[in-house]
mmCIF file as gemmi writes it, N, C-alpha and C atoms, coordinates in Angstrom:
data_model
loop_
_atom_site.group_PDB
_atom_site.id
_atom_site.type_symbol
_atom_site.label_atom_id
_atom_site.label_alt_id
_atom_site.label_comp_id
_atom_site.label_asym_id
_atom_site.label_entity_id
_atom_site.label_seq_id
_atom_site.pdbx_PDB_ins_code
_atom_site.Cartn_x
_atom_site.Cartn_y
_atom_site.Cartn_z
_atom_site.occupancy
_atom_site.B_iso_or_equiv
_atom_site.pdbx_formal_charge
_atom_site.auth_seq_id
_atom_site.auth_asym_id
_atom_site.pdbx_PDB_model_num
ATOM 1 N N . UNK Axp A 1 ? 92.948 64.092 58.8 1 0 ? 1 A 1
ATOM 2 C CA . UNK Axp A 1 ? 93.798 63.847 57.577 1 0 ? 1 A 1
ATOM 3 C C . UNK Axp A 1 ? 94.314 65.121 56.971 1 0 ? 1 A 1
ATOM 4 N N . UNK Axp A 2 ? 93.518 66.223 57.261 1 0 ? 2 A 1
ATOM 5 C CA . UNK Axp A 2 ? 93.822 67.711 56.659 1 0 ? 2 A 1
ATOM 6 C C . UNK Axp A 2 ? 95.309 68.112 57.265 1 0 ? 2 A 1
ATOM 7 N N . UNK Axp A 3 ? 95.526 67.69 58.609 1 0 ? 3 A 1
ATOM 8 C CA . UNK Axp A 3 ? 96.689 68.051 59.253 1 0 ? 3 A 1
ATOM 9 C C . UNK Axp A 3 ? 97.884 67.336 58.53 1 0 ? 3 A 1
ATOM 10 N N . UNK Axp A 4 ? 97.648 66.055 58.235 1 0 ? 4 A 1
ATOM 11 C CA . UNK Axp A 4 ? 98.673 65.298 57.495 1 0 ? 4 A 1
ATOM 12 C C . UNK Axp A 4 ? 99.041 65.839 56.136 1 0 ? 4 A 1
ATOM 13 N N . UNK Axp A 5 ? 97.992 66.12 55.428 1 0 ? 5 A 1
ATOM 14 C CA . UNK Axp A 5 ? 98.237 66.727 54.004 1 0 ? 5 A 1
ATOM 15 C C . UNK Axp A 5 ? 98.981 68.078 54.15 1 0 ? 5 A 1
ATOM 16 N N . UNK Axp A 6 ? 98.554 68.945 55.168 1 0 ? 6 A 1
ATOM 17 C CA . UNK Axp A 6 ? 99.293 70.128 55.418 1 0 ? 6 A 1
ATOM 18 C C . UNK Axp A 6 ? 100.819 69.898 55.748 1 0 ? 6 A 1
ATOM 19 N N . UNK Axp A 7 ? 101.044 68.911 56.533 1 0 ? 7 A 1
ATOM 20 C CA . UNK Axp A 7 ? 102.424 68.672 56.84 1 0 ? 7 A 1
ATOM 21 C C . UNK Axp A 7 ? 103.22 68.148 55.779 1 0 ? 7 A 1
ATOM 22 N N . UNK Axp A 8 ? 102.557 67.35 54.96 1 0 ? 8 A 1
ATOM 23 C CA . UNK Axp A 8 ? 103.307 66.91 53.709 1 0 ? 8 A 1
ATOM 24 C C . UNK Axp A 8 ? 103.592 68.059 52.691 1 0 ? 8 A 1
ATOM 25 N N . UNK Axp A 9 ? 102.581 68.975 52.663 1 0 ? 9 A 1
ATOM 26 C CA . UNK Axp A 9 ? 102.828 70.158 51.732 1 0 ? 9 A 1
ATOM 27 C C . UNK Axp A 9 ? 103.904 71.071 52.274 1 0 ? 9 A 1
ATOM 28 N N . UNK Axp A 10 ? 103.968 71.284 53.663 1 0 ? 10 A 1
ATOM 29 C CA . UNK Axp A 10 ? 104.955 72.116 54.192 1 0 ? 10 A 1
ATOM 30 C C . UNK Axp A 10 ? 106.436 71.593 53.979 1 0 ? 10 A 1
ATOM 31 N N . UNK Axp A 11 ? 106.477 70.246 54.195 1 0 ? 11 A 1
ATOM 32 C CA . UNK Axp A 11 ? 107.82 69.671 54.171 1 0 ? 11 A 1
ATOM 33 C C . UNK Axp A 11 ? 108.312 69.34 52.808 1 0 ? 11 A 1
ATOM 34 N N . UNK Axp A 12 ? 107.473 69.124 51.76 1 0 ? 12 A 1
ATOM 35 C CA . UNK Axp A 12 ? 107.847 68.775 50.322 1 0 ? 12 A 1
ATOM 36 C C . UNK Axp A 12 ? 107.712 69.912 49.438 1 0 ? 12 A 1
ATOM 37 N N . UNK Axp A 13 ? 106.675 70.868 49.712 1 0 ? 13 A 1
ATOM 38 C CA . UNK Axp A 13 ? 106.487 71.788 48.785 1 0 ? 13 A 1
ATOM 39 C C . UNK Axp A 13 ? 105.541 71.413 47.693 1 0 ? 13 A 1
ATOM 40 N N . UNK Axp A 14 ? 104.92 70.301 47.711 1 0 ? 14 A 1
ATOM 41 C CA . UNK Axp A 14 ? 104.012 69.853 46.621 1 0 ? 14 A 1
ATOM 42 C C . UNK Axp A 14 ? 102.619 70.551 46.861 1 0 ? 14 A 1
ATOM 43 N N . UNK Axp A 15 ? 101.774 70.504 45.818 1 0 ? 15 A 1
ATOM 44 C CA . UNK Axp A 15 ? 100.48 71.026 46.018 1 0 ? 15 A 1
ATOM 45 C C . UNK Axp A 15 ? 99.54 70.104 46.917 1 0 ? 15 A 1
ATOM 46 N N . UNK Axp A 16 ? 98.458 70.661 47.124 1 0 ? 16 A 1
ATOM 47 C CA . UNK Axp A 16 ? 97.458 69.966 48.142 1 0 ? 16 A 1
ATOM 48 C C . UNK Axp A 16 ? 97.025 68.595 47.523 1 0 ? 16 A 1
ATOM 49 N N . UNK Axp A 17 ? 96.628 68.522 46.198 1 0 ? 17 A 1
ATOM 50 C CA . UNK Axp A 17 ? 96.198 67.283 45.607 1 0 ? 17 A 1
ATOM 51 C C . UNK Axp A 17 ? 97.19 66.168 45.652 1 0 ? 17 A 1
ATOM 52 N N . UNK Axp A 18 ? 98.482 66.62 45.361 1 0 ? 18 A 1
ATOM 53 C CA . UNK Axp A 18 ? 99.632 65.624 45.495 1 0 ? 18 A 1
ATOM 54 C C . UNK Axp A 18 ? 99.87 65.13 46.834 1 0 ? 18 A 1
ATOM 55 N N . UNK Axp A 19 ? 99.882 66.141 47.763 1 0 ? 19 A 1
ATOM 56 C CA . UNK Axp A 19 ? 99.978 65.741 49.268 1 0 ? 19 A 1
ATOM 57 C C . UNK Axp A 19 ? 98.827 64.909 49.627 1 0 ? 19 A 1
ATOM 58 N N . UNK Axp A 20 ? 97.606 65.153 49.357 1 0 ? 20 A 1
ATOM 59 C CA . UNK Axp A 20 ? 96.548 64.197 49.676 1 0 ? 20 A 1
ATOM 60 C C . UNK Axp A 20 ? 96.68 62.783 49.116 1 0 ? 20 A 1
ATOM 61 N N . UNK Axp A 21 ? 97.158 62.671 47.892 1 0 ? 21 A 1
ATOM 62 C CA . UNK Axp A 21 ? 97.512 61.406 47.251 1 0 ? 21 A 1
ATOM 63 C C . UNK Axp A 21 ? 98.51 60.578 48.057 1 0 ? 21 A 1
ATOM 64 N N . UNK Axp A 22 ? 99.6 61.447 48.27 1 0 ? 22 A 1
ATOM 65 C CA . UNK Axp A 22 ? 100.647 60.857 49.18 1 0 ? 22 A 1
ATOM 66 C C . UNK Axp A 22 ? 100.119 60.374 50.476 1 0 ? 22 A 1
ATOM 67 N N . UNK Axp A 23 ? 99.35 61.11 51.222 1 0 ? 23 A 1
ATOM 68 C CA . UNK Axp A 23 ? 98.951 60.79 52.396 1 0 ? 23 A 1
ATOM 69 C C . UNK Axp A 23 ? 97.915 59.383 52.312 1 0 ? 23 A 1
ATOM 70 N N . UNK Axp A 24 ? 96.932 59.533 51.336 1 0 ? 24 A 1
ATOM 71 C CA . UNK Axp A 24 ? 96.144 58.413 51.17 1 0 ? 24 A 1
ATOM 72 C C . UNK Axp A 24 ? 96.869 57.097 50.823 1 0 ? 24 A 1
ATOM 73 N N . UNK Axp A 25 ? 97.999 57.265 50.087 1 0 ? 25 A 1
ATOM 74 C CA . UNK Axp A 25 ? 98.817 56.092 49.686 1 0 ? 25 A 1
ATOM 75 C C . UNK Axp A 25 ? 99.501 55.425 50.864 1 0 ? 25 A 1
ATOM 76 N N . UNK Axp A 26 ? 100.017 56.328 51.877 1 0 ? 26 A 1
ATOM 77 C CA . UNK Axp A 26 ? 100.771 55.785 53.019 1 0 ? 26 A 1
ATOM 78 C C . UNK Axp A 26 ? 99.643 55.171 54.003 1 0 ? 26 A 1
ATOM 79 N N . UNK Axp A 27 ? 98.51 55.825 54.203 1 0 ? 27 A 1
ATOM 80 C CA . UNK Axp A 27 ? 97.593 55.185 55.057 1 0 ? 27 A 1
ATOM 81 C C . UNK Axp A 27 ? 96.982 53.976 54.558 1 0 ? 27 A 1
ATOM 82 N N . UNK Axp A 28 ? 96.806 53.88 53.204 1 0 ? 28 A 1
ATOM 83 C CA . UNK Axp A 28 ? 96.318 52.652 52.682 1 0 ? 28 A 1
ATOM 84 C C . UNK Axp A 28 ? 97.465 51.465 52.769 1 0 ? 28 A 1
ATOM 85 N N . UNK Axp A 29 ? 98.729 51.916 52.586 1 0 ? 29 A 1
ATOM 86 C CA . UNK Axp A 29 ? 99.841 50.999 52.804 1 0 ? 29 A 1
ATOM 87 C C . UNK Axp A 29 ? 99.831 50.381 54.388 1 0 ? 29 A 1
ATOM 88 N N . UNK Axp A 30 ? 99.64 51.211 55.124 1 0 ? 30 A 1
ATOM 89 C CA . UNK Axp A 30 ? 99.75 50.895 56.503 1 0 ? 30 A 1
ATOM 90 C C . UNK Axp A 30 ? 98.563 49.942 56.943 1 0 ? 30 A 1
ATOM 91 N N . UNK Axp A 31 ? 97.368 50.358 56.42 1 0 ? 31 A 1
ATOM 92 C CA . UNK Axp A 31 ? 96.221 49.488 56.717 1 0 ? 31 A 1
ATOM 93 C C . UNK Axp A 31 ? 96.375 48.115 56.235 1 0 ? 31 A 1
ATOM 94 N N . UNK Axp A 32 ? 96.989 47.999 55.032 1 0 ? 32 A 1
ATOM 95 C CA . UNK Axp A 32 ? 97.111 46.707 54.398 1 0 ? 32 A 1
ATOM 96 C C . UNK Axp A 32 ? 98.317 45.819 55.111 1 0 ? 32 A 1
ATOM 97 N N . UNK Axp A 33 ? 99.183 46.432 55.821 1 0 ? 33 A 1
ATOM 98 C CA . UNK Axp A 33 ? 100.292 45.674 56.291 1 0 ? 33 A 1
ATOM 99 C C . UNK Axp A 33 ? 100.342 45.523 57.81 1 0 ? 33 A 1
ATOM 100 N N . UNK Axp A 34 ? 99.692 46.417 58.593 1 0 ? 34 A 1
ATOM 101 C CA . UNK Axp A 34 ? 99.601 46.274 60.023 1 0 ? 34 A 1
ATOM 102 C C . UNK Axp A 34 ? 98.542 45.201 60.568 1 0 ? 34 A 1
ATOM 103 N N . UNK Axp A 35 ? 98.84 44.692 61.659 1 0 ? 35 A 1
ATOM 104 C CA . UNK Axp A 35 ? 97.787 43.827 62.328 1 0 ? 35 A 1
ATOM 105 C C . UNK Axp A 35 ? 96.486 44.566 62.405 1 0 ? 35 A 1
ATOM 106 N N . UNK Axp A 36 ? 95.524 43.678 62.144 1 0 ? 36 A 1
ATOM 107 C CA . UNK Axp A 36 ? 94.1 44.227 62.08 1 0 ? 36 A 1
ATOM 108 C C . UNK Axp A 36 ? 93.778 45.111 63.127 1 0 ? 36 A 1
ATOM 109 N N . UNK Axp A 37 ? 93.975 44.902 64.439 1 0 ? 37 A 1
ATOM 110 C CA . UNK Axp A 37 ? 93.631 45.708 65.436 1 0 ? 37 A 1
ATOM 111 C C . UNK Axp A 37 ? 94.201 47.078 65.414 1 0 ? 37 A 1
ATOM 112 N N . UNK Axp A 38 ? 95.435 47.047 64.808 1 0 ? 38 A 1
ATOM 113 C CA . UNK Axp A 38 ? 96.084 48.461 64.874 1 0 ? 38 A 1
ATOM 114 C C . UNK Axp A 38 ? 95.655 49.2 63.522 1 0 ? 38 A 1
ATOM 115 N N . UNK Axp A 39 ? 95.505 48.453 62.382 1 0 ? 39 A 1
ATOM 116 C CA . UNK Axp A 39 ? 95.028 48.961 61.187 1 0 ? 39 A 1
ATOM 117 C C . UNK Axp A 39 ? 93.754 49.52 61.323 1 0 ? 39 A 1
ATOM 118 N N . UNK Axp A 40 ? 92.783 48.869 62.155 1 0 ? 40 A 1
ATOM 119 C CA . UNK Axp A 40 ? 91.448 49.471 62.332 1 0 ? 40 A 1
ATOM 120 C C . UNK Axp A 40 ? 91.384 50.704 63.096 1 0 ? 40 A 1
ATOM 121 N N . UNK Axp A 41 ? 92.427 51.279 63.693 1 0 ? 41 A 1
ATOM 122 C CA . UNK Axp A 41 ? 92.566 52.445 64.478 1 0 ? 41 A 1
ATOM 123 C C . UNK Axp A 41 ? 93.12 53.532 63.725 1 0 ? 41 A 1
ATOM 124 N N . UNK Axp A 42 ? 93.61 53.306 62.537 1 0 ? 42 A 1
ATOM 125 C CA . UNK Axp A 42 ? 94.312 54.298 61.842 1 0 ? 42 A 1
ATOM 126 C C . UNK Axp A 42 ? 93.517 55.457 61.492 1 0 ? 42 A 1
ATOM 127 N N . UNK Axp A 43 ? 92.324 55.299 61.054 1 0 ? 43 A 1
ATOM 128 C CA . UNK Axp A 43 ? 91.37 56.312 60.553 1 0 ? 43 A 1
ATOM 129 C C . UNK Axp A 43 ? 91.04 57.201 61.879 1 0 ? 43 A 1
ATOM 130 N N . UNK Axp A 44 ? 90.836 56.655 62.98 1 0 ? 44 A 1
ATOM 131 C CA . UNK Axp A 44 ? 90.536 57.296 64.182 1 0 ? 44 A 1
ATOM 132 C C . UNK Axp A 44 ? 91.741 58.182 64.594 1 0 ? 44 A 1
ATOM 133 N N . UNK Axp A 45 ? 92.93 57.677 64.497 1 0 ? 45 A 1
ATOM 134 C CA . UNK Axp A 45 ? 94.025 58.493 64.874 1 0 ? 45 A 1
ATOM 135 C C . UNK Axp A 45 ? 94.313 59.585 63.895 1 0 ? 45 A 1
ATOM 136 N N . UNK Axp A 46 ? 94.191 59.354 62.645 1 0 ? 46 A 1
ATOM 137 C CA . UNK Axp A 46 ? 94.322 60.439 61.689 1 0 ? 46 A 1
ATOM 138 C C . UNK Axp A 46 ? 93.444 61.475 61.721 1 0 ? 46 A 1
ATOM 139 N N . UNK Axp A 47 ? 92.078 61.125 62.041 1 0 ? 47 A 1
ATOM 140 C CA . UNK Axp A 47 ? 91.087 62.111 62.141 1 0 ? 47 A 1
ATOM 141 C C . UNK Axp A 47 ? 90.921 62.778 63.525 1 0 ? 47 A 1
ATOM 142 N N . UNK Axp A 48 ? 91.733 62.316 64.479 1 0 ? 48 A 1
ATOM 143 C CA . UNK Axp A 48 ? 91.748 62.872 65.818 1 0 ? 48 A 1
ATOM 144 C C . UNK Axp A 48 ? 90.655 62.482 66.717 1 0 ? 48 A 1
ATOM 145 N N . UNK Axp A 49 ? 89.89 61.431 66.393 1 0 ? 49 A 1
ATOM 146 C CA . UNK Axp A 49 ? 88.718 61.126 67.119 1 0 ? 49 A 1
ATOM 147 C C . UNK Axp A 49 ? 88.999 59.921 68.073 1 0 ? 49 A 1
ATOM 148 N N . UNK Axp A 50 ? 90.089 59.296 67.935 1 0 ? 50 A 1
ATOM 149 C CA . UNK Axp A 50 ? 90.24 58.039 68.709 1 0 ? 50 A 1
ATOM 150 C C . UNK Axp A 50 ? 91.653 58.173 69.412 1 0 ? 50 A 1
ATOM 151 N N . UNK Axp A 51 ? 91.929 56.964 70.033 1 0 ? 51 A 1
ATOM 152 C CA . UNK Axp A 51 ? 93.224 56.963 70.792 1 0 ? 51 A 1
ATOM 153 C C . UNK Axp A 51 ? 93.067 57.285 72.116 1 0 ? 51 A 1
ATOM 154 N N . UNK Axp A 52 ? 94.079 56.812 72.971 1 0 ? 52 A 1
ATOM 155 C CA . UNK Axp A 52 ? 93.985 57.262 74.381 1 0 ? 52 A 1
ATOM 156 C C . UNK Axp A 52 ? 95.001 58.425 74.718 1 0 ? 52 A 1
ATOM 157 N N . UNK Axp A 53 ? 94.957 58.951 75.815 1 0 ? 53 A 1
ATOM 158 C CA . UNK Axp A 53 ? 95.786 59.9 76.295 1 0 ? 53 A 1
ATOM 159 C C . UNK Axp A 53 ? 95.663 61.283 75.536 1 0 ? 53 A 1
ATOM 160 N N . UNK Axp A 54 ? 96.622 62.055 75.699 1 0 ? 54 A 1
ATOM 161 C CA . UNK Axp A 54 ? 96.559 63.456 75.104 1 0 ? 54 A 1
ATOM 162 C C . UNK Axp A 54 ? 97.572 63.57 73.966 1 0 ? 54 A 1
ATOM 163 N N . UNK Axp A 55 ? 97.533 64.638 73.17 1 0 ? 55 A 1
ATOM 164 C CA . UNK Axp A 55 ? 98.473 64.773 72.107 1 0 ? 55 A 1
ATOM 165 C C . UNK Axp A 55 ? 97.636 64.791 70.755 1 0 ? 55 A 1
ATOM 166 N N . UNK Axp A 56 ? 98.192 65.612 69.821 1 0 ? 56 A 1
ATOM 167 C CA . UNK Axp A 56 ? 97.647 65.598 68.602 1 0 ? 56 A 1
ATOM 168 C C . UNK Axp A 56 ? 97.646 64.234 67.854 1 0 ? 56 A 1
ATOM 169 N N . UNK Axp A 57 ? 96.792 64.071 66.806 1 0 ? 57 A 1
ATOM 170 C CA . UNK Axp A 57 ? 96.902 62.85 65.976 1 0 ? 57 A 1
ATOM 171 C C . UNK Axp A 57 ? 98.345 62.757 65.297 1 0 ? 57 A 1
ATOM 172 N N . UNK Axp A 58 ? 98.903 63.908 64.986 1 0 ? 58 A 1
ATOM 173 C CA . UNK Axp A 58 ? 100.211 63.671 64.238 1 0 ? 58 A 1
ATOM 174 C C . UNK Axp A 58 ? 101.286 63.256 65.384 1 0 ? 58 A 1
ATOM 175 N N . UNK Axp A 59 ? 101.122 63.657 66.634 1 0 ? 59 A 1
ATOM 176 C CA . UNK Axp A 59 ? 101.984 63.187 67.793 1 0 ? 59 A 1
ATOM 177 C C . UNK Axp A 59 ? 101.801 61.626 67.795 1 0 ? 59 A 1
ATOM 178 N N . UNK Axp A 60 ? 100.665 61.192 67.762 1 0 ? 60 A 1
ATOM 179 C CA . UNK Axp A 60 ? 100.328 59.538 67.894 1 0 ? 60 A 1
ATOM 180 C C . UNK Axp A 60 ? 100.939 58.881 66.67 1 0 ? 60 A 1
ATOM 181 N N . UNK Axp A 61 ? 100.806 59.405 65.49 1 0 ? 61 A 1
ATOM 182 C CA . UNK Axp A 61 ? 101.347 58.893 64.299 1 0 ? 61 A 1
ATOM 183 C C . UNK Axp A 61 ? 102.887 58.824 64.393 1 0 ? 61 A 1
ATOM 184 N N . UNK Axp A 62 ? 103.467 59.987 64.818 1 0 ? 62 A 1
ATOM 185 C CA . UNK Axp A 62 ? 104.911 60.007 64.942 1 0 ? 62 A 1
ATOM 186 C C . UNK Axp A 62 ? 105.441 59.068 66.069 1 0 ? 62 A 1
ATOM 187 N N . UNK Axp A 63 ? 104.617 58.875 66.989 1 0 ? 63 A 1
ATOM 188 C CA . UNK Axp A 63 ? 105.066 57.83 68.101 1 0 ? 63 A 1
ATOM 189 C C . UNK Axp A 63 ? 105.022 56.481 67.491 1 0 ? 63 A 1
ATOM 190 N N . UNK Axp A 64 ? 104.15 56.224 66.588 1 0 ? 64 A 1
ATOM 191 C CA . UNK Axp A 64 ? 104.047 54.947 65.802 1 0 ? 64 A 1
ATOM 192 C C . UNK Axp A 64 ? 105.37 54.526 65.164 1 0 ? 64 A 1
ATOM 193 N N . UNK Axp A 65 ? 106.182 55.645 64.764 1 0 ? 65 A 1
ATOM 194 C CA . UNK Axp A 65 ? 107.314 55.454 63.975 1 0 ? 65 A 1
ATOM 195 C C . UNK Axp A 65 ? 108.518 55.982 64.703 1 0 ? 65 A 1
ATOM 196 N N . UNK Axp A 66 ? 108.549 55.879 66.055 1 0 ? 66 A 1
ATOM 197 C CA . UNK Axp A 66 ? 109.616 56.131 66.833 1 0 ? 66 A 1
ATOM 198 C C . UNK Axp A 66 ? 109.879 57.57 67.038 1 0 ? 66 A 1
ATOM 199 N N . UNK Axp A 67 ? 108.93 58.496 66.74 1 0 ? 67 A 1
ATOM 200 C CA . UNK Axp A 67 ? 109.047 59.941 67.052 1 0 ? 67 A 1
ATOM 201 C C . UNK Axp A 67 ? 108.848 60.216 68.453 1 0 ? 67 A 1
ATOM 202 N N . UNK Axp A 68 ? 109.087 61.373 68.888 1 0 ? 68 A 1
ATOM 203 C CA . UNK Axp A 68 ? 108.98 61.724 70.199 1 0 ? 68 A 1
ATOM 204 C C . UNK Axp A 68 ? 107.584 61.77 70.778 1 0 ? 68 A 1
ATOM 205 N N . UNK Axp A 69 ? 106.557 62.002 69.966 1 0 ? 69 A 1
ATOM 206 C CA . UNK Axp A 69 ? 105.158 61.81 70.244 1 0 ? 69 A 1
ATOM 207 C C . UNK Axp A 69 ? 104.758 62.647 71.311 1 0 ? 69 A 1
């Protein structure tokens, strides 16, 4: 999650507390709206401890939204 917070800070210029709140809000939103099997993997992907293949957690999250991953 720290990588996500840092990325939000870099791209928006907001402080760490605001960036963490933004990240938590998005993660909670996704967990509430995605199918259970996917929602259950979000914490693993964000923390970097789960998922298949190679690539950073941010690459995997980007891939979920049509990024180059």
